[in-house]
C-alpha positions in Angstrom: -5.1 20.1 -9.3 -7.6 18.3 -11.5 -11.4 18.2 -11.3 -13.4 15.5 -13.0 -17.1 14.8 -13.0 -19.0 11.9 -14.5 -22.2 12.4 -16.6 -24.5 9.9 -18.2 -27.9 9.7 -20.0 -30.0 11.1 -17.3 -27.7 14.0 -16.3 -25.5 15.0 -19.2 -27.9 17.6 -20.8 -28.1 19.6 -17.5 -24.5 19.3 -16.6 -23.2 20.2 -20.0 -25.2 23.4 -20.1 -23.3 26.7 -19.8 -22.4 27.7 -16.2 -23.2 24.4 -14.5 -19.7 22.8 -14.2 -18.1 26.3 -13.8 -20.3 27.0 -10.8 -19.3 23.8 -9.1 -15.6 24.5 -9.8 -15.9 28.1 -8.6 -17.4 27.0 -5.3 -14.2 25.1 -4.4 -12.3 28.4 -4.1 -9.1 26.6 -5.3 -7.3 26.9 -8.7 -8.0 24.0 -11.0 -5.4 23.2 -13.7 -7.7 20.7 -15.4 -11.5 20.5 -15.5 -12.7 17.3 -17.2 -16.1 16.0 -17.9 -16.3 12.2 -18.2 -19.2 11.0 -20.4 -20.6 7.5 -19.9 -23.5 5.4 -21.1 -25.3 8.0 -23.3 -27.7 7.3 -26.1 -26.3 10.0 -28.4 -22.6 10.3 -28.3 -22.6 13.1 -30.9 -25.0 15.3 -28.9 -23.0 14.9 -25.7 -19.8 15.7 -27.6 -21.3 18.8 -29.2 -22.4 20.1 -25.8 -19.0 19.4 -24.2 -17.1 21.0 -27.1 -19.2 24.1 -26.5 -18.0 24.2 -22.9 -14.4 23.8 -24.0 -14.8 26.8 -26.4 -16.3 28.9 -23.6 -13.3 28.0 -21.3 -15.5 26.4 -18.7 -13.8 23.0 -19.0 -10.4 22.0 -20.3 -11.5 18.8 -22.0 -13.9 15.9 -22.0 -13.6 12.1 -22.5 -15.8 9.1 -23.1 -15.4 6.2 -20.7 -15.7 3.8 -23.7 -12.5 5.2 -25.2 -10.4 4.6 -22.1 -11.8 1.6 -20.3 -9.6 -1.0 -22.0 -6.4 0.7 -21.0 -7.7 1.4 -17.5 -8.6 -2.3 -17.1 -5.2 -3.3 -18.3 -3.5 -1.0 -15.8 -5.8 -2.4 -13.0 -5.0 -5.9 -14.0 -8.6 -7.0 -14.3 -11.0 -8.0 -17.1 -14.4 -6.8 -18.1 -16.0 -9.7 -16.3 -14.7 -8.2 -13.0 -16.9 -5.1 -13.6 -19.9 -7.2 -12.7 -23.5 -7.1 -13.8 -23.7 -3.3 -14.1 -20.3 -2.2 -15.5 -21.3 1.4 -15.9 -21.5 1.7 -12.1 -17.8 0.9 -11.9 -16.0 1.7 -15.1 -16.1 5.5 -14.8 -14.2 5.3 -11.5 -11.5 3.2 -13.1 -11.2 5.7 -16.0 -11.1 8.9 -14.0 -7.4 9.0 -13.1 -6.5 8.3 -16.7 -8.1 11.4 -18.2 -6.1 13.8 -16.0 -2.4 14.5 -15.7 -2.3 16.4 -12.4 -1.0 15.0 -9.1 -4.3 15.5 -7.2 -7.7 14.4 -8.4 -11.0 15.8 -7.2 -13.9 13.5 -8.2 -17.2 15.3 -7.9 -20.7 13.9 -8.5 -22.4 16.4 -10.9 -25.5 16.5 -8.8 -23.7 17.5 -5.6 -22.9 21.0 -4.4 -21.0 22.7 -1.6 -23.4 24.2 1.0 -20.9 26.9 1.9 -18.3 27.5 -0.9 -14.8 27.5 0.5 -11.3 26.3 0.0 -11.3 23.0 1.8 -8.9 21.4 -0.7 -5.6 23.0 0.5 -5.9 21.8 4.1 -7.1 18.4 2.9 -3.9 18.0 0.8 -1.8 19.0 3.8 -3.5 16.3 5.8 -2.9 13.6 3.2 0.8 14.6 2.9 1.2 14.5 6.6 -0.7 11.2 7.2 -0.2 8.5 4.5 -2.9 6.3 6.2 -5.4 8.7 4.7 -6.3 7.4 1.2 -8.7 10.2 0.4 -10.6 13.2 1.9 -14.3 13.7 1.6 -16.9 16.1 2.9 -19.8 15.7 5.2 -23.4 15.1 4.1 -25.5 14.9 7.3 -27.8 11.9 7.4 -31.5 12.5 6.6 -32.9 9.3 7.9 -32.0 6.8 10.6 -31.0 4.3 7.9 -28.2 6.4 6.5 -24.7 6.2 7.9 -24.0 8.8 10.5 -20.4 10.2 10.4 -19.8 10.2 14.1 -21.2 6.7 14.6 -18.6 5.2 12.2 -15.6 7.2 13.5 -12.5 5.1 13.8 -10.3 8.1 14.8 -10.5 11.9 15.0 -7.9 14.4 14.0 -9.0 18.0 14.4 -11.8 18.8 12.0 -11.4 15.3 10.3 -13.2 12.1 11.2 -11.6 9.0 10.0 -13.4 5.9 8.8 -13.1 3.2 6.1 -16.0 4.3 3.9 -16.0 5.7 0.4 -18.6 7.8 -1.5 -18.3 8.9 -5.1 -20.1 12.1 -4.4 -16.9 13.9 -3.3 -13.4 12.4 -3.1 -10.0 14.1 -3.2 -7.2 11.7 -3.8 -3.6 11.5 -5.1 -4.1 10.3 -8.7 -1.4 7.7 -8.7 -2.8 6.2 -5.5 -6.1 5.8 -7.2 -4.5 4.2 -10.2 -2.7 1.7 -7.8 -5.9 0.7 -5.9 -6.5 -3.0 -6.0 -9.9 -3.8 -7.4 -9.7 -7.5 -6.6 -9.7 -7.0 -2.9 -12.6 -8.3 -0.8 -13.9 -7.1 2.5 -17.0 -8.7 4.0 -17.9 -5.6 6.0 -18.0 -3.6 2.7 -20.4 -6.2 1.3 -22.7 -5.7 4.2 -22.6 -1.9 4.1 -23.2 -1.8 0.4 -25.9 -4.5 0.2 -28.6 -2.1 -1.2 -26.2 -0.8 -3.9 -23.7 -3.5 -4.8 -21.5 -3.7 -7.9 -20.5 -0.1 -7.6 -17.2 1.9 -7.7 -17.9 2.9 -4.1 -18.1 -0.7 -3.0 -14.8 -1.6 -4.7 -13.0 1.3 -3.2 -14.3 0.7 0.3 -13.3 -3.0 0.0 -9.8 -1.9 -1.0 -9.5 0.7 1.8 -10.6 -1.8 4.4 -8.3 -4.5 3.1 -5.3 -2.1 3.0 -6.1 -0.4 6.3 -6.5 3.0 4.6 -8.8 5.8 5.8 -11.3 8.2 4.4 -10.9 11.5 6.3 -14.1 13.5 6.3 -14.0 17.3 6.9 -16.9 17.2 9.4 -17.5 21.0 9.3 -17.7 21.3 5.5 -21.1 20.2 4.2 -22.3 19.2 0.8 -25.7 18.3 -0.5 -26.8 16.1 -3.4 -29.8 15.0 -5.4 -31.5 12.1 -3.5 -34.7 12.0 -5.6 -33.7 9.2 -8.0 -34.4 5.7 -6.7 -31.6 3.5 -5.5 -29.2 1.6 -7.8 -31.2 -1.7 -7.8 -34.5 0.1 -8.4 -33.1 2.0 -11.3 -31.4 -1.0 -12.9 -34.0 -3.7 -12.5 -33.8 -5.0 -9.0 -35.7 -8.2 -8.2 -37.4 -9.9 -5.3 -34.2 -12.0 -5.0 -32.2 -8.7 -4.5 -34.5 -7.8 -1.6 -34.0 -11.2 0.0 -30.2 -10.9 -0.5 -30.1 -7.5 1.2 -32.1 -8.8 4.2 -29.8 -11.8 4.5 -26.6 -9.8 4.3 -27.8 -7.3 6.9 -28.8 -10.2 9.2 -25.4 -11.8 8.6 -23.7 -8.5 9.5 -25.5 -8.2 12.8 -25.2 -11.8 13.9 -21.7 -12.7 12.7 -19.5 -9.8 11.6 -20.3 -7.5 14.5 -19.5 -10.2 17.0 -16.1 -11.1 15.7 -13.1 -10.2 17.9 -11.5 -6.8 17.2 -8.4 -8.6 15.9 -10.3 -9.3 12.7 -9.9 -5.6 11.8 -11.7 -3.4 9.3 -12.1 -6.0 6.6 -14.7 -7.7 8.8 -15.8 -5.0 11.3 -18.3 -2.5 10.1 -17.6 -0.2 13.0 -14.5 0.5 15.1 -14.0 -2.4 17.7 -14.5 -0.1 20.7 -17.7 1.5 19.6 -20.6 0.8 22.0 -23.3 -1.3 20.5 -25.9 1.0 21.9 -24.8 3.8 19.6 -25.3 1.8 16.4 -28.3 2.0 14.1 -29.6 -0.7 11.9 -29.0 -0.2 8.2 
């Protein structure tokens, strides 16, 4: 079992302080064979490396890696070029590199600013589920929506299986996946429904993975009774990276397109085009 978390300029000093990563790992209540910190887009590579090396010496992580050192081989494996990373490559490249800095069968990707509300071993039953149901690409945890604009887990349910709610979404906050399946994910796939859902935060690893899952008909299974929380204080992707008035216009246009076209397509069009399960009553939906 391997744990990997991504850090960058805004977060690496806090995350690479003694006890931070160890606390996240300990909360999983599951043995980790590898604990890797992935470092991306920092101003001082030397400072980040020194802090990470200290954690290795303390035994809190097993290793660390820089995205820049692995991205070329990861792109070659994925069969795409740097141009396919889009306008903001640092929002995608870390996800491509993650499975290449571990050697374990299972990979737990964990956003460094997220935490389990109630520490517990949710990993073992999640692995059992993925082994029993190959339609499940990855397992995630539940972060209850804070506003009416956020996705609500029950609203997007395509299927339920015990504690797990299936849908086609993807979040890089928490995802447990078989490493080789992540390596084999097709980053060239396109799903109009994913474009609509990710209109406010395009170009991301999350968007690419959701597009792939929808095109391949693969599910995210969310453990509805296991909650996590995360830092929501930073502004959205576009606001942080220089969004423009044109971006605002594009978001409104995509949302309008989603309501007027995609949601009215016949159910036969499937998850690539349908944001919600075909049989979900329109009255239970919320605008995004």
